[in-house]
N, C-alpha and C positions, 0 to 999 in steps of 0.2 A: 279619966273623963269619958263620958259616954255621949252618944249621938241621941238627940231629942228632936221631936217635931212638935212645934208649938205654934198654933194659928196666930198668936199675938206677935210672933217674931218671924221675920223673913217669909211672911205669907205661908207659914207651915213647912217651909223647906227644911230638910234635915240640917241641924247645926250642932256644933260641939257645945255641950251644956255649959252655960254660964259665960260664954264668950260672944255669942251672936255670929260667929264665923261659920259660914255655910260650908258643908261638906263639898259641894260642887266647886267652890272657890279653891279649896285645897287641891282637889282633883285636877282642876284646870291648870293650876300652877305647876303641878307635877307632869301631867300628860301633854299639855299644849305649850307651856312656856319652858319646859325642860329643867325646872328647878328640882334639885334633889331634896330629900326629906330634911336634911340639915339646913339647907337654904330656905326652906319653907318656914322653919322655926325663926329664921331671921326676918322674914316677911311678916310673920304673925308672932310676935314675941310672947303673946299669951299662951301659945301652944308649946307643949313639950314634944320631943321626938315621938314618944308613945302616942300622943294625941294625933299627930300627923299620920302615923301608921293606922290608928283606929279609923280616921276619916277615909283613908285610901281603901282600907279593907271594906268598910261600909259601902263605899261607892262601887267597888267591884261587885259586891254581893247583890247590890240593888239596882244595877243598870238594867234597863228594860228595853 
């Protein structure tokens, strides 16, 4: 799965393609709530472990 930005979804915020799940929500679950990648897949059953890692890597690379 890849990260996309679509003005029609989430006001253009980066999301994981086809899910509507925002990258920032995955990052917040990891960084602020203390969930591990496996636990995040339980919070967001549409995501695989690879999707979670993709979102976290995207977030790290694009923090400003």
